N, C-alpha and C positions, 0 to 999 in steps of 0.2 A: 460937243460931247461933254457931258457933265463929269464931275470928279469921280462919282461912284462907278460910272461906266469905264473910265480910264483905269481905275484901280482894278476893276474886274478883269479887264483885258490884260493888264500887267500880270495879275495872278494866274490867269489862264496860260499865258506865255511861259511863266516860270514853271507851272505844273507840267506843261508839255516838255520843256527842257529836262526837268527831273525824270520824267518817264523815259525819255531818250537815253539819258545817262544810265538809268537803272537797267534798261535793256542791254546797253553796252556792257555793263558790269556782269549781268547774267550770262551774256555770251562769253566773256572772258573767263568767268567762273566755270562754265561748261567745258571750255578748252583746257583749263587747269585740271579739272576732274578727269578728262580723257587722258591727259598726259600722266597723271598720277596712277590711273588704272593700268596704263601700258607699262609704267615702271614697276608697279606691283606684280604684274604678270612676269616681267623679266626677272625680278627678284625671286619670285616663287620658282621659276624655272631653274635659276642658279642654285637655290636651296635644294631642289630635287636632285640635281646633279651631285651636289655635295653629299646628300644623304645616300645616294647610290654608291658613292665612294667610301662611305662609312666615316666621313669627317664631321658629321653633324650629330650631336647627341639626340636620343629619341625624343627629348622634350621639344626639339625644334629651335632651342636657343643656342646661340653661338657663345660658348664659354671661352674666354681668353686665356 
């Protein structure tokens, strides 16, 4: 096998590994997005309860 073929095979292997790592990162990012979305829903629900109790100003901001 010549040097050019060896280099090409090495580059192909590295590209495949990078693609696999990228796919793992995409999967992890999707999980974080899902967690964030669930947390936002919980926060919104809490804010609605506070608003019903009259504890949140109309602006929606929590003033200390």
